[in-house]
ROVODREN-132460 format. One record per residue: x, y, z of N, C-alpha, C in turn; residue in one letter. Coordinates in steps of 0.05 Angstrom, whole numbers, plus 5000, padded with zeros to 4 digits. Atoms other than C-alpha are relative to their C-alpha. Layout:
N
XYZXYZXYZA ...
***
This chain:
258
500449765016292931728467497050064997M 502849935002286432108465499250054971T 501049965027282032178404500750284990Q 499549735008283432928404502750044987Q 497349975011290732818387500349894972R 499950125026289132428324499250204978R 500949815021288832818259497349914989P 502750075008281732848234499650064971G 501049955028278432818166497149935000F 499349765016274433158140500050265016P 500249764984274633648199501850224989A 498249805010280733998170499050134974R 500949895025277134098105497450175002L 502549864997270834398134500250285012D 499649744988273835028163499750224980G 500349775017273735728134501849984975P 498250015023279635558089499049824978Q 501050195021275635028051498450164979A 501549865021272935267984497049945002P 502950044999265435357982499149844976A 500950165023261734867938498850184979P 501049855022260035137870497349894991Q 502750085006252535107858498950164977L 501349865022248935277794497150045007R 502949964996241935577796498549784988P 501550235009236735047789498950044972A 501349955026233735377727502050014977A 498049985021240335407689501549744998V 498750265003242734737663503050044995P 497249985005250234597660500650034970P 499449965029253434827595501549764989R 498550225011257834217590500249785022S 499950214980258333537625502650015015P 497650014984263333407680502149844986S 497950155014270033177653500449725011P 499750274989269832577700497649824995Q 502350175007263132337676498850084973A 500949915026262532457601497349894993P 502750105008255532407571500349764982Q 500150235016253931747541501649775011G 498450224990259031347581498749875024L 501450114977254731257643501849905022G 498150094981260731197688499050035029L 501149974973256631427747497749815005D 502250194998251730867736500849765018S 499550234983251130317788500449754983A 499950235018250429827730502949954991A 497250035008257629957708501649885022V 498550114977260329827777499149715006R 501050274995255829217784501449794981A 498650185018259128907722502949955009R 497450034989265929037753500049805023M 500250174977263728697817499549714991V 500450275010261228097777502649874991Q 497450105009268028027745501849935024R 498450064976271328067814499149745013L 501050244988266827527841500849764983A 499350225017268227097781503049935002A 497150044998275727187792500849875027S 499450144975275126897863499650165025G 500549844976273427477910497349905012I 502350134988268527157959498650185021Q 501249844979267427688013497850194989S 502249835009260628008003500550295009Q 499449734990262928598045501950154982A 498149885019268828717999498750064973V 501449965025264628637937498150245001L 501949784997259529127964501550275001S 498449764998264929637981501150084972A 499049945026268029577912497950104981M 502249905017261229677880499050275008G 501049744991259730287922501850234993A 498149785005266030687908500350054970V 499849935029266131047841502950054993E 497149995006273130907815500650224980R 499449805020272431397757500450285013H 499649744986272331967808502950035009R 497350004989279531787826502249994978F 498050015022282831777757499750264983V 500049765017284632337708497849984979D 502350005018279032547661500649864974S 499350135025282932287601499949695001A 499950294997282731587630497449885011L 502550104987275531527655498849774984V 501150225015273831057598501149735009N 498750254990278530547630499649965030Q 500250004970276330677702499149735011A 501150254989272530017710501249754986Y 498550235011277329577670501949905022E 498250114980281729117710502950074993D 497349915007288029527699500850225018T 499049784985292529987737500250244982S 500049765016292530707714501950215013L 498349804989297531277722498550225014P 501349784986295731817773502050235004I 498149794998301932247765502349935019G 497650034983308932287796501049715000L 499150275002310431587772498549795016G 501750174984304931287815497649904985Q 502450115014298830867796497849945020T 502350114985291930677821500049714993I 499850295004291929927831497649894985S 502250145013287629447791497849955020K 502250074981280729337822500349725011P 499750274990282328597827502249995022S 497850004980288728747867499050135026V 501249874976285129227914498249815014V 501950184987279628727926501449765013A 498550234989284528157936501450075026R 498549924976288828527987498150075023M 501949934979282828808025498649755010V 501250254991279628118027501849855018E 498150134982285927838057500050125028L 500349874973285328348113497549915013L 502650074989278028178122500049725010M 500150284992279327438128501149965028R 498950024973283527528190498050095021A 502049904981278127938224497549825001E 502350175001272627478201500449755017S 499450234985276226898233499650055030A 500449934972275727278299497150095006R 502949944996268327418288499450305000G 500649725000268828168276500850134974G 499249855024269728708224502750135004G 497449874998275929118210499950225021L 499849784980278029578267501550234988G 498449785010283430098257502049904980R 498350085022287230048191502050214994V 498049825010293730358169500649934971L 499450035029294630458094502650154994E 497549885009301630598067499850064970I 500349925028301130998002497150074994G 502749915005294731397997499450014970T 500449965029295731537923497850204995G 502249835007289431827894497749985020C 502050024980285231597954497949784995G 502050195007281331037920499849775020Y 500050234981283430457965499150095028Q 500949904974282330898027497050025001A 502949985002275231018003498749725003A 501050274998274130267996500349915029V 499650084972277130138065498150145019L 501749854982272830678096497349865004S 502550134998266730248083500149735015R 499650264987269729648118501350025027L 498449974976273929918175498750225018A 501049804981272230308238501650274996R 498349775004278130788225502149934979E 497950045019283030878168502050235002V 497849815000289731228176501649944974Y 498750055025292831318107502250214996T 497649845001299831578096501050034971V 498949945026302631908033502550185003E 497649854998309732168024500350224979R 499949815022308532557960497950225004L 501849794993305433227976497850044979R 501949955022302033307908497849795000A 502050224999298632627914498350025026L 501549964975296632767986497850214996H 502049795005293033397963497949904980E 501950115019289933027904498049825014K 501850184985287132507951498050165017A 501849834985284233057995497850104983R 502049905019280733347935498149794992E 501750225009278132677912498149905022N 501650104978275632477981498250205013L 501649794987272833148002497049974996R 502950025003265933047970498849775015P 501050244987265232378004499650035030L 500349934972265932678074500349745018R 499550254985268932038104501250075027L 499149924973269332198178502049805012A 498250204987273231558193502649974985N 497550015015278931698144501850245008V 498149804992285132078168502350014980H 497949975020289832338114502550125012L 497549924987297032408134502250044979L 497649965016302932718097502449925017L 497950104983308632308126501649784985A 498350215012314131798111498749735007D 501450254996310331148103501749775011G 498250214990316430718118500149995030M 500149994971315830938190497349935011A 502850054991308430758193498950255012G 501149774985304531208240499549915028Y 500050114973306031048312497750125017A 502049864983301031558341497249864998K 502550135003295231158314500049705007G 499750294994297830468333498849935027A 499650235018296329918346497849984979P 501950035022292829728281499149714998Y 501150275005288329138269500949904973A 499250085026290729148197501850224988A 498249815015296229468155500249904972I 499950075028296229488080501850204985I 498149835015301529758033499549994970S 500349985029300930007962502750044986A 497349985011308529997951501649785012A 498450224991313729457957502950065001G 497149964996320829457983501449735002G 498550254997326328947994499149845024D 501050134976323328798062497950175013A 502049864985317528988106501350155023V 498849844978319629558153499249895027P 500550104974320229338225497950175015Q 501949834986316129938247497149914994Q 502750105006310029648211499349775018W 500550234983310628998249499650085029C 500349914973311529368314497350135006D 502549864997305129758302497649824995Q 502250195005300929138287499049905027L 501250094975296128958342500049695002A 500250294997295828248371497549904985P 502250105017291627838323499750154974G 500249845024292728358269501449884976G 498850115025294728238197501150234983R 498649815018299428608150500149874972L 499950095028298828538074501650204984V 498349815015304328838031501649854979A 498150125020308428707968502850025011P 497249994993315728547979501549834980T 498350155019321528267939500549725011V 499750284993321727517940502849894995G 497450135002327427017937501250024972A 499149995028327727057861500350284990N 499749735008328027807860497550134989G 502649905009320827887838498250075024Q 501949924978315328227879498049785004Q 502150194993310627767916498350135022V 501849904979304727897962500749855026L 499350124975306627778034497950065021L 501949974978301827668092501549945026V 498850044973304327748164497850025021I 501950014979299927548222501550015027D 498949994973301527738294498449805017R 501350214985299827098332501150005028T 498950024972300826918406502849885000P 497450135002307026548382502050174984H 498249835016310027138344498950064973G 500849935027309827378272500149764982L 500150225018307626868221499750114971Q 500049905027309026998147499049804980Q 500950175022305626728085500650154974S 499449895026308126858014498049914980V 502150065020302726897961501050054972L 499549985028302427067888501950234992E 498349785010307027507846498250254995A 501549755004304928237842502050214988V 498349795011307528887812499150275010N 500749744988307429517854502350194996F 497949805000311230167854501949965023V 498150044978317530167897499450165025P 500349874975317230337970502450195005L 497849814996321230967985499550165026K 500249844975322631408046500250304993S 499849715004322332158055497550124991G 502449855008317132688043500850204979I 499349825022317333067977497550134988V 
***
């Protein structure tokens, strides 16, 4: 498959249909602060993100690349204005339509698991498939670590929200797709890494089929006791190897585009 056949981002956003940026005259100060960065909170401060990164490191995240990416992406830009005060707390937050933005510690943990497989082979992340774009936060983190990110969202309203959130960042290596995530995205395969932000009773076979040799898949799934656990699947020369890790709590994996 040629590069031209792959959906691009932000190319689709830069055409005539894209809204022009709103600029205020330099001599006229804004009448009110941005709702995503209230005055006095300093949520756009690197110091706030640095404290979050320190907590992540203290919790066991060891990859400096992951810590750097987590510190670089402004999480408060991806949550509703009423929740910005909680943006850098280690908590999941609602983003609408019954979906959530994952805890920073969970994002860092899952991304680090992907990075470990690539580090063992002496390289960085190649092409990544993300199932469940949500508000776009994890895709932004992955964009700083991977060569390419294909991210799939089945909920049209969230797909559009992610586009709005990511537009100012102009991440040329992120491809936003409105599609059924349970089918993966065969046109972009094979993937060096696949990560899911939703959990089902089992990992879809399509995801495993789209995993490159030596690739790693990290996803929540229902364990033997009926509770969600984090599952790691590696494609080795001897076949798929599974590792069951800690208990997690993700939104359910569903099919269909709505």
